[in-house]
C-alpha positions as CSV (number, residue, x, y, z in Angstrom):
1,M,-90.9,-44.7,24.8
2,S,-93.8,-45.1,22.5
3,K,-94.1,-48.8,23.1
4,F,-93.8,-48.2,26.9
5,S,-96.5,-45.5,26.8
6,C,-98.8,-47.8,24.9
7,F,-98.3,-50.6,27.3
8,R,-98.8,-48.2,30.2
9,K,-102.1,-47.1,28.8
10,I,-103.3,-50.7,28.3
11,L,-102.5,-51.4,32.0
12,Q,-104.4,-48.3,33.1
13,Y,-107.4,-49.4,31.0
14,L,-107.3,-52.9,32.5
15,C,-107.1,-51.4,36.0
16,I,-110.2,-49.3,35.3
17,F,-112.1,-52.2,33.6
18,V,-111.1,-54.9,36.0
19,N,-112.8,-54.3,39.4
20,P,-114.1,-56.6,42.1
21,F,-117.6,-56.7,40.7
22,R,-116.5,-57.8,37.2
23,I,-114.0,-60.3,38.7
24,Q,-116.6,-61.9,40.9
25,T,-119.2,-62.0,38.2
26,C,-116.8,-63.8,35.9
27,Y,-115.8,-66.1,38.8
28,F,-119.3,-67.2,39.6
29,I,-120.3,-67.7,36.0
30,C,-117.2,-69.8,35.3
31,V,-117.5,-71.9,38.4
32,S,-121.2,-72.5,37.7
33,A,-120.5,-73.4,34.0
34,L,-117.7,-75.8,35.0
35,G,-119.8,-77.4,37.7
36,F,-122.6,-77.9,35.2
37,L,-120.3,-79.7,32.7
38,V,-118.9,-82.0,35.5
39,L,-122.4,-82.8,36.9
40,K,-123.7,-83.5,33.4
41,A,-120.8,-85.8,32.7
42,L,-121.4,-87.9,35.8
43,K,-124.2,-90.4,36.1
44,P,-127.0,-90.2,38.7
45,R,-127.2,-92.5,41.7
46,S,-128.9,-95.4,40.0
47,T,-130.4,-96.3,36.6
48,E,-133.9,-96.0,38.1
49,S,-133.4,-92.3,38.8
50,F,-134.2,-90.0,35.9
51,R,-131.4,-87.9,34.4
52,P,-132.2,-84.2,35.0
53,N,-132.3,-82.0,31.9
54,D,-129.5,-79.6,31.1
55,L,-131.4,-76.5,32.4
56,D,-132.1,-78.2,35.8
57,M,-128.6,-79.4,36.1
58,F,-127.2,-75.9,35.3
59,F,-129.8,-74.5,37.8
60,M,-128.4,-76.8,40.5
61,S,-124.8,-75.8,39.7
62,V,-125.6,-72.1,39.9
63,S,-127.6,-72.7,43.1
64,A,-124.6,-74.4,44.7
65,S,-121.9,-72.0,43.5
66,T,-124.0,-69.0,44.6
67,V,-124.8,-70.8,47.9
68,S,-128.5,-70.3,47.3
69,S,-129.8,-74.0,47.8
70,M,-132.7,-73.4,45.4
71,S,-133.5,-76.8,43.9
72,T,-135.3,-78.1,40.9
73,V,-134.0,-81.7,41.4
74,E,-134.3,-84.0,44.4
75,M,-131.0,-84.3,46.2
76,E,-131.1,-88.1,46.4
77,V,-131.0,-88.3,42.7
78,F,-127.3,-87.3,42.8
79,S,-124.7,-90.0,43.1
80,N,-121.9,-89.8,45.8
81,T,-119.5,-88.4,43.2
82,Q,-122.0,-85.7,42.2
83,L,-122.5,-84.8,45.9
84,I,-118.7,-84.3,46.2
85,V,-118.8,-82.0,43.1
86,L,-121.7,-80.0,44.7
87,T,-119.6,-79.8,47.9
88,I,-116.7,-78.3,46.0
89,L,-119.0,-75.8,44.3
90,M,-120.5,-74.7,47.6
91,G,-117.0,-74.3,49.1
92,L,-115.8,-72.3,46.2
93,G,-118.9,-70.0,46.4
94,G,-118.9,-69.4,50.1
95,E,-118.3,-65.8,51.2
96,V,-115.3,-66.6,53.5
97,F,-113.5,-68.5,50.7
98,V,-114.3,-65.8,48.1
99,S,-113.0,-63.1,50.5
100,M,-109.8,-65.0,50.9
101,L,-109.3,-65.0,47.1
102,G,-109.3,-61.3,47.2
103,L,-106.5,-60.9,49.8
104,P,-103.6,-62.0,47.5
105,W,-104.8,-59.6,44.8
106,F,-104.9,-56.7,47.3
107,Y,-101.6,-57.9,48.7
108,S,-99.8,-57.8,45.3
109,N,-101.3,-54.4,44.5
110,F,-100.2,-53.0,47.8
111,K,-96.7,-54.4,47.3
112,K,-96.4,-52.5,44.0
113,Q,-97.6,-49.3,45.7
114,E,-95.1,-49.9,48.5
115,T,-92.2,-50.4,46.1
116,Q,-93.1,-47.2,44.3
117,K,-93.3,-45.3,47.6
118,K,-90.0,-46.6,48.7
119,S,-88.3,-45.6,45.5
120,D,-89.8,-42.1,45.7
121,S,-88.6,-41.9,49.4
122,V,-85.1,-43.0,48.4
123,G,-84.9,-40.2,45.9
124,T,-86.0,-37.8,48.6
125,H,-83.4,-39.1,51.0
126,H,-80.7,-38.7,48.5
127,Q,-81.5,-35.0,48.3
128,S,-81.1,-34.8,52.1
129,S,-78.0,-36.9,52.8
130,F,-77.7,-35.8,56.4
131,K,-81.0,-37.7,57.2
132,I,-79.5,-40.9,55.9
133,E,-76.3,-40.4,57.8
134,L,-78.3,-40.0,61.0
135,G,-80.2,-43.2,60.2
136,L,-83.6,-41.6,60.4
137,V,-86.4,-43.8,59.1
138,D,-89.4,-42.5,57.5
139,D,-92.5,-43.2,59.7
140,T,-94.7,-43.5,56.7
141,L,-92.6,-46.3,55.3
142,V,-92.6,-48.1,58.7
143,S,-96.4,-47.9,58.8
144,E,-96.7,-49.2,55.2
145,D,-94.3,-52.1,56.0
146,L,-96.5,-53.0,59.0
147,R,-99.7,-52.7,57.0
148,Y,-98.1,-54.9,54.3
149,S,-97.1,-57.7,56.8
150,S,-100.5,-57.4,58.6
151,I,-102.3,-58.4,55.4
152,R,-100.2,-61.6,55.2
153,Y,-101.1,-62.4,58.8
154,L,-104.8,-61.7,58.1
155,G,-104.7,-64.2,55.3
156,C,-103.2,-66.9,57.5
157,V,-105.8,-66.3,60.2
158,V,-108.7,-66.5,57.8
159,W,-107.4,-69.7,56.3
160,A,-106.9,-71.2,59.7
161,Y,-110.5,-70.1,60.7
162,F,-111.8,-71.7,57.5
163,L,-110.0,-75.0,57.8
164,V,-110.5,-75.5,61.6
165,I,-114.3,-75.0,61.4
166,H,-114.6,-77.4,58.5
167,I,-112.5,-80.1,60.1
168,V,-114.0,-79.8,63.5
169,G,-117.6,-79.6,62.1
170,S,-117.2,-82.6,59.9
171,V,-115.6,-84.7,62.7
172,L,-118.4,-83.7,65.2
173,I,-121.2,-84.6,62.8
174,S,-119.5,-87.9,61.9
175,M,-119.2,-88.8,65.6
176,Y,-122.8,-87.9,66.2
177,L,-124.0,-90.1,63.3
178,S,-121.7,-92.9,64.4
179,Y,-123.0,-92.9,68.0
180,V,-126.7,-92.3,67.4
181,P,-128.2,-95.3,65.7
182,S,-131.5,-93.6,64.7
183,A,-129.6,-90.9,62.9
184,R,-127.2,-93.4,61.3
185,N,-130.2,-95.5,60.1
186,V,-131.6,-92.5,58.2
187,L,-128.5,-92.4,56.1
188,E,-128.3,-96.1,55.7
189,N,-131.9,-96.3,54.4
190,K,-131.1,-93.6,51.9
191,G,-127.8,-95.1,50.8
192,L,-125.8,-92.1,52.0
193,H,-122.2,-92.4,53.3
194,I,-121.5,-90.9,56.7
195,V,-118.3,-89.1,55.6
196,T,-119.9,-87.7,52.5
197,F,-122.9,-86.5,54.5
198,S,-120.8,-85.0,57.2
199,V,-118.5,-83.1,54.9
200,F,-121.3,-82.0,52.6
201,T,-123.4,-80.8,55.5
202,T,-120.5,-78.9,57.2
203,V,-119.5,-77.1,54.0
204,S,-123.2,-76.3,53.1
205,T,-123.9,-75.0,56.6
206,F,-120.7,-73.0,57.0
207,T,-121.1,-71.4,53.5
208,N,-124.8,-70.8,54.4
209,C,-125.9,-72.7,51.3
210,G,-128.5,-74.9,52.9
211,F,-128.3,-78.0,50.7
212,I,-128.6,-81.3,52.5
213,P,-128.1,-84.7,50.8
214,T,-131.5,-85.9,51.9
215,N,-134.7,-85.0,49.9
216,E,-136.4,-83.7,53.0
217,N,-133.5,-81.4,54.0
218,M,-133.3,-81.4,57.8
219,V,-137.0,-82.4,58.3
220,V,-135.9,-86.0,58.6
221,F,-133.6,-85.1,61.5
222,S,-136.2,-82.9,63.3
223,K,-136.1,-85.2,66.4
224,H,-132.3,-85.2,66.5
225,S,-131.8,-82.1,68.6
226,G,-128.1,-82.9,69.1
227,L,-127.4,-82.7,65.4
228,L,-129.3,-79.4,65.1
229,L,-127.4,-77.9,67.9
230,L,-124.1,-78.9,66.2
231,L,-125.2,-77.1,63.1
232,I,-126.4,-73.8,64.6
233,P,-122.9,-72.5,65.5
234,Q,-121.6,-73.3,62.0
235,V,-124.5,-71.3,60.5
236,L,-123.5,-68.2,62.5
237,L,-119.7,-68.6,62.2
238,G,-119.9,-68.7,58.4
239,N,-122.0,-65.6,57.8
240,T,-123.7,-63.2,60.1
241,L,-121.2,-63.5,63.0
242,Y,-118.1,-64.0,60.9
243,P,-116.7,-60.5,61.4
244,P,-117.1,-60.5,65.2
245,C,-115.6,-64.0,65.5
246,L,-112.7,-63.1,63.2
247,R,-112.0,-60.0,65.3
248,F,-112.2,-62.1,68.5
249,L,-109.8,-64.7,67.0
250,I,-107.3,-62.0,66.0
251,W,-107.5,-60.6,69.5
252,V,-106.9,-64.0,71.2
253,L,-103.9,-64.7,68.9
254,G,-102.5,-61.2,69.6
255,R,-102.7,-61.8,73.3
256,F,-100.8,-65.1,73.1
257,T,-98.3,-64.2,70.4
258,N,-97.8,-60.4,71.1
259,R,-97.5,-59.9,67.3
260,V,-97.6,-56.2,66.3
261,E,-99.3,-57.1,63.1
262,L,-102.3,-58.6,64.9
263,N,-102.7,-55.6,67.1
264,Y,-102.4,-53.4,64.1
265,L,-105.3,-55.3,62.4
266,L,-107.5,-54.6,65.5
267,M,-106.8,-50.9,65.4
268,M,-107.2,-50.2,61.7
269,N,-110.4,-49.9,59.7
270,S,-111.5,-52.5,57.2
271,N,-110.7,-50.1,54.3
272,D,-107.2,-49.6,55.5
273,I,-106.6,-53.3,55.3
274,G,-108.7,-53.9,52.2
275,Y,-110.9,-56.6,53.9
276,N,-114.5,-55.5,54.4
277,H,-115.2,-58.3,56.8
278,L,-112.9,-57.0,59.5
279,L,-115.3,-54.5,61.1
280,P,-114.4,-52.0,63.8
281,F,-114.9,-53.1,67.5
282,M,-118.1,-51.1,68.1
283,H,-119.6,-52.2,64.8
284,S,-118.8,-55.8,65.6
285,C,-120.4,-55.6,69.0
286,L,-123.6,-54.0,67.6
287,L,-123.7,-56.7,64.9
288,V,-123.7,-59.4,67.5
289,V,-126.6,-57.7,69.4
290,T,-128.5,-57.2,66.1
291,V,-128.1,-60.8,65.0
292,F,-129.2,-62.3,68.3
293,G,-132.0,-59.7,68.5
294,F,-133.4,-61.0,65.2
295,I,-133.1,-64.6,66.3
296,V,-134.9,-63.9,69.6
297,V,-137.8,-62.1,67.8
298,Q,-138.2,-64.9,65.3
299,F,-137.9,-67.6,68.0
300,I,-140.6,-66.1,70.2
301,L,-143.0,-65.5,67.3
302,F,-142.4,-68.9,65.9
303,C,-143.1,-70.6,69.3
304,C,-146.2,-68.5,69.8
305,M,-147.7,-69.2,66.4
306,E,-146.5,-72.8,65.7
307,W,-146.2,-74.5,69.0
308,N,-149.3,-76.7,68.5
309,S,-149.3,-76.6,64.7
310,E,-148.9,-79.3,62.2
311,A,-145.3,-78.2,61.5
312,L,-144.1,-79.4,64.9
313,M,-146.4,-82.4,65.3
314,G,-144.8,-85.4,66.9
315,L,-142.0,-83.5,68.7
316,N,-141.7,-83.1,72.5
317,S,-141.2,-79.7,74.2
318,Y,-137.4,-79.8,74.1
319,Q,-137.4,-80.9,70.5
320,K,-139.8,-78.1,69.6
321,L,-137.6,-75.5,71.3
322,V,-134.5,-76.7,69.4
323,A,-136.4,-76.9,66.1
324,A,-137.7,-73.3,66.6
325,L,-134.2,-72.0,67.4
326,F,-132.8,-73.9,64.4
327,Q,-135.4,-72.5,62.1
328,S,-134.9,-68.9,63.4
329,V,-131.1,-69.1,62.9
330,N,-131.5,-70.5,59.4
331,S,-134.0,-67.9,58.1
332,R,-131.4,-65.2,57.5
333,H,-129.2,-66.9,54.9
334,T,-128.7,-70.7,55.3
335,G,-132.1,-72.0,54.5
336,E,-131.9,-75.4,56.2
337,S,-135.3,-76.3,57.5
338,V,-136.8,-78.8,59.9
339,V,-140.4,-77.9,59.1
340,D,-142.5,-77.9,55.9
341,L,-142.9,-74.2,55.1
342,S,-146.1,-74.8,53.2
343,V,-148.0,-75.4,56.6
344,I,-146.4,-72.4,58.3
345,S,-148.7,-69.4,59.1
346,P,-148.6,-66.5,56.7
347,A,-147.3,-64.2,59.5
348,I,-144.2,-66.3,60.0
349,L,-143.7,-66.5,56.2
350,V,-143.8,-62.7,55.9
351,L,-141.3,-62.4,58.7
352,Y,-139.0,-64.8,56.9
353,V,-139.3,-62.7,53.7
354,V,-138.1,-59.7,55.7
355,M,-135.2,-61.7,57.3
356,M,-134.2,-63.2,53.9
357,Y,-134.1,-59.7,52.3
358,L,-131.7,-58.2,54.9
359,P,-128.0,-58.4,54.1
360,P,-125.9,-60.5,56.4
361,Y,-124.2,-57.6,58.2
362,T,-127.4,-55.6,58.8
363,T,-126.7,-53.8,62.0
364,F,-128.5,-51.4,64.3
365,L,-126.2,-48.4,64.7
366,P,-127.5,-45.8,67.0
367,I,-124.3,-43.7,66.6
368,K,-124.2,-40.5,64.6
369,N,-121.4,-38.7,62.9
370,D,-119.1,-41.7,62.8
371,E,-118.6,-42.8,59.3
372,Q,-115.9,-45.3,60.3
373,I,-118.6,-47.3,62.2
374,S,-121.8,-46.6,60.4
375,N,-120.3,-47.0,56.9
376,P,-117.0,-48.8,56.6
377,R,-117.2,-48.4,52.8
378,S,-117.4,-44.6,52.9
379,C,-113.9,-44.3,51.6
380,E,-115.0,-45.9,48.3
381,K,-117.6,-43.3,47.6
382,G,-115.2,-40.9,46.1
383,K,-114.2,-43.6,43.6
384,K,-117.8,-44.4,42.7
385,R,-118.6,-40.7,42.0
386,K,-116.5,-41.0,38.8
387,E,-119.2,-43.3,37.4
388,G,-122.0,-40.9,38.0
389,L,-124.0,-41.9,34.9
390,V,-123.9,-45.5,35.8
391,E,-125.0,-44.8,39.4
392,N,-127.9,-42.8,38.1
393,L,-129.1,-45.6,36.0
394,L,-129.0,-48.2,38.9
395,F,-132.2,-49.1,40.7
396,S,-132.6,-50.0,44.3
397,Q,-132.6,-53.6,45.5
398,L,-136.4,-53.6,46.0
399,S,-136.9,-52.2,42.5
400,Y,-135.0,-55.0,40.9
401,L,-136.8,-57.6,43.0
402,A,-140.2,-56.1,42.0
403,I,-139.1,-56.4,38.4
404,F,-138.1,-60.0,38.8
405,I,-141.4,-60.9,40.6
406,I,-143.4,-59.2,37.8
407,L,-141.5,-61.1,35.1
408,I,-142.0,-64.4,36.8
409,C,-145.7,-63.7,37.3
410,I,-145.8,-63.1,33.5
411,T,-144.0,-66.4,32.7
412,E,-146.2,-68.4,35.1
413,R,-149.4,-66.6,34.4
414,K,-151.1,-69.7,33.0
415,K,-150.3,-71.7,36.1
416,L,-151.4,-68.8,38.3
417,R,-154.9,-69.1,36.7
418,E,-155.1,-72.9,36.6
419,D,-153.4,-73.8,39.9
420,P,-154.0,-70.8,42.2
421,L,-153.6,-72.7,45.5
422,N,-150.0,-73.6,44.6
423,F,-149.1,-70.7,42.4
424,T,-149.9,-67.9,44.7
425,V,-148.1,-64.5,44.5
426,L,-146.9,-65.0,48.1
427,N,-145.2,-68.3,47.2
428,I,-143.5,-66.6,44.2
429,V,-142.4,-63.7,46.4
430,I,-140.9,-66.2,48.9
431,E,-139.1,-68.0,46.2
432,V,-137.7,-64.9,44.6
433,I,-136.6,-63.3,47.9
434,S,-135.1,-66.6,49.0
435,A,-133.1,-66.8,45.8
436,Y,-132.0,-63.1,46.2
437,G,-131.0,-63.6,49.8
438,N,-129.2,-66.9,48.8
439,V,-131.3,-68.6,51.5
440,G,-133.1,-71.5,49.9
441,F,-136.4,-71.5,51.7
442,T,-139.3,-72.8,49.6
443,T,-142.9,-73.6,50.1
444,G,-142.7,-76.5,47.7
445,Y,-145.5,-77.9,45.6
446,S,-148.4,-80.1,46.6
447,C,-150.5,-82.2,44.2
448,R,-153.3,-82.2,46.9
449,R,-153.8,-78.4,46.4
450,Q,-154.6,-78.7,42.7
451,L,-158.1,-77.5,41.8
452,K,-158.0,-79.7,38.7
453,P,-156.4,-82.9,39.9
454,D,-153.7,-84.3,37.5
455,G,-153.5,-88.0,37.6
456,Y,-149.8,-87.8,36.5
457,C,-148.9,-85.4,39.3
458,K,-146.4,-86.7,41.8
459,D,-145.3,-85.0,45.0
460,T,-141.6,-84.3,45.0
461,W,-139.1,-82.9,47.5
462,Y,-137.5,-80.2,45.3
463,G,-138.4,-76.5,45.5
464,F,-141.4,-74.7,44.2
465,S,-139.4,-73.3,41.3
466,G,-139.0,-76.9,40.0
467,R,-142.6,-76.6,38.7
468,W,-141.9,-73.4,36.9
469,T,-141.5,-73.0,33.2
470,N,-138.0,-72.8,31.7
471,Q,-138.3,-69.0,31.3
472,G,-139.2,-68.7,35.0
473,K,-136.2,-70.9,36.0
474,L,-133.8,-68.7,33.9
475,I,-135.1,-65.6,35.6
476,L,-134.5,-67.2,39.0
477,I,-131.0,-68.1,37.9
478,L,-130.4,-64.4,37.3
479,V,-131.9,-63.6,40.7
480,M,-129.4,-66.0,42.3
481,F,-126.5,-64.3,40.6
482,F,-127.9,-60.9,41.4
483,G,-128.3,-61.9,45.1
484,R,-124.8,-63.2,45.3
485,L,-123.4,-60.0,44.0
486,K,-125.9,-57.6,45.7
487,K,-123.2,-56.1,47.9
488,F,-121.9,-54.2,44.9
489,N,-125.3,-52.5,44.4
490,M,-126.2,-51.5,48.0
491,E,-126.0,-47.8,47.0
492,G,-128.3,-48.2,44.0
493,G,-131.3,-46.0,43.5
494,K,-129.8,-42.9,45.0
495,A,-130.9,-40.8,42.0
496,W,-134.5,-41.5,42.8
497,K,-135.9,-39.0,45.3
498,L,-139.3,-39.8,46.9
499,V,-140.7,-36.4,47.9
């Protein structure tokens, strides 16, 4: 009994210590570290390309695994094999894939709870033998069995959703590149394979990472409106509109198959299933309205401010409209860009900062006294109250971002004085918020803006953070990890009362 009691206490301790936050933190750190080792072991594209240092290579690995697409190395430096590794890292770090990894864990835990409930119920039935003789079935056990099987069906639906979008997306992009000579010539001139580009771009777009194998990102394809229109649905399906699309898919499958489990998924709350992406019907509808509302506002403002600007120079009216739509859709979390952000007006940049800061499922909810809709995680609050001391020590998201920005301004203070046109506070804010939102937007760096021209300066296509000191890059790595795990600190800062 003593050994059993000791083992039981160890299990209880592990259950308390091991929570989703710690699991995902270890997961992203391990994936990033493994990706760094593999990328470092592989050679760049050619002997003429320089070999990035270890910190830059680790930075790129973290950026891919956290789907941030912040870059300190030009993408065309990577060989075809390294691009495949980055594709795998992006796939492993995508929100849909990570959410699928949590389903088996919840499934196994629920199975243990169900077994325990059944054993307790059997004992109860033994005490009341006449119920057994009548063949009465406990309604609670039936409900638990249904819930148990529904989780299995949910896992199958999510996997199918994940695979179909990647397969269809890759095929469509490959077909477009094959049938449009001008787009295919871009890849041939850069030495990129169509299949690698198609799969890489599909994974990057669906996971909302934003990496593109070309140095210029999507700027080089700004006139290929067909390709941009193929990518826009993938951006939405992989992030902001994932819950509504998942719910719609379950509804369609339920209508055709008449499976009780699928109907059960539609009726239950996300907390009852253990999958926070399965939002209630009303929440999903309002999320759709909010997402498209943000896109329309950005689209209109972008067209008004940038229609005749340098950013859209050389495009006809149709191409400008598609480019503006593509840019507006990508500002939330993907970060793929068809324009040079350094020439965008400050008003648009500030709007992008706000959009990048907002979590993916930000929703306008004009409904009161409905916790199931306005806060699907309300059931977890009781558990969090046990860690009152930890909660009180947590800051809000804005507080942490302000701290990160201050620290980077300290590490880059020398460049802020010597190169004030490139190293502006606004550019640093954009870089930090972009890393926090796992977006990847960057204003870049221009040698032409140097007050003291450096003869050795060379314009490159990697992000603005590529010109930072090593200390600044390390801080931005922390920001990317913090941004990828920000959903676990959305309730931070409650102890601070602004009166």
